[in-house]
C-alpha positions in Angstrom: -50.8 -125.7 -86.2 -51.9 -121.9 -87.0 -49.2 -120.3 -85.2 -46.4 -122.1 -86.7 -47.4 -119.9 -89.9 -46.0 -116.9 -89.6 -48.7 -114.5 -91.1 -51.8 -116.6 -90.0 -52.6 -114.9 -87.2 -52.0 -111.4 -88.0 -54.4 -112.6 -91.2 -56.6 -114.4 -88.8 -56.8 -111.1 -87.0 -57.2 -108.8 -89.6 -60.4 -110.4 -90.2 -61.5 -108.1 -86.9 -62.6 -105.7 -90.4 -65.3 -107.5 -90.8 -69.4 -106.4 -91.4 -70.3 -109.4 -90.1 -70.9 -109.5 -85.7 -70.6 -112.9 -86.1 -67.3 -114.1 -88.1 -65.8 -110.6 -86.1 -67.0 -112.9 -82.9 -66.0 -115.7 -84.2 -62.0 -114.1 -85.4 -62.3 -112.9 -81.0 -62.9 -116.0 -79.6 -59.6 -118.0 -81.9 -58.0 -114.7 -80.8 -58.7 -115.1 -77.1 -57.8 -119.3 -77.6 -54.1 -118.4 -78.9 -53.2 -116.8 -75.5 -53.9 -119.7 -74.0 -51.2 -121.6 -75.7 -47.9 -121.0 -74.5 -46.6 -117.7 -76.2 -49.8 -116.8 -77.5 -50.8 -113.3 -75.3 -47.1 -112.5 -77.6 -48.2 -113.6 -80.5 -51.7 -111.8 -80.1 -50.4 -108.3 -79.2 -47.9 -108.8 -82.5 -51.1 -109.5 -84.2 -52.8 -106.0 -82.8 -50.1 -104.4 -83.6 -50.0 -105.2 -87.3 -53.7 -104.9 -87.1 -52.9 -101.0 -86.2 -50.3 -100.4 -89.7 -52.4 -101.8 -92.3 -55.8 -101.0 -91.0 -54.1 -97.4 -90.4 -55.5 -97.1 -87.2 -54.0 -96.3 -83.7 -55.8 -98.6 -81.2 -56.5 -101.8 -82.3 -58.2 -102.3 -78.9 -60.8 -100.0 -79.9 -62.0 -101.4 -82.3 -62.6 -104.2 -79.9 -63.9 -102.5 -77.4 -66.8 -101.3 -79.8 -67.4 -105.1 -80.9 -67.4 -105.9 -77.4 -70.7 -102.7 -76.8 -72.4 -103.3 -80.2 
């Protein structure tokens, strides 16, 4: 299972930095599905914290908000 690998969800979240809007939509769907699993919400929050650090962004949710608007 994806969540048994310690960095899998982090790598999936980093795919939000892709220029292809279809890829971004699929990544958001995957991350939303992880939220439904016990402990998934914390895993996603951790993945977004990792995204902020790796992509040097102050707020990861602004990236997601921008995707939803366009």
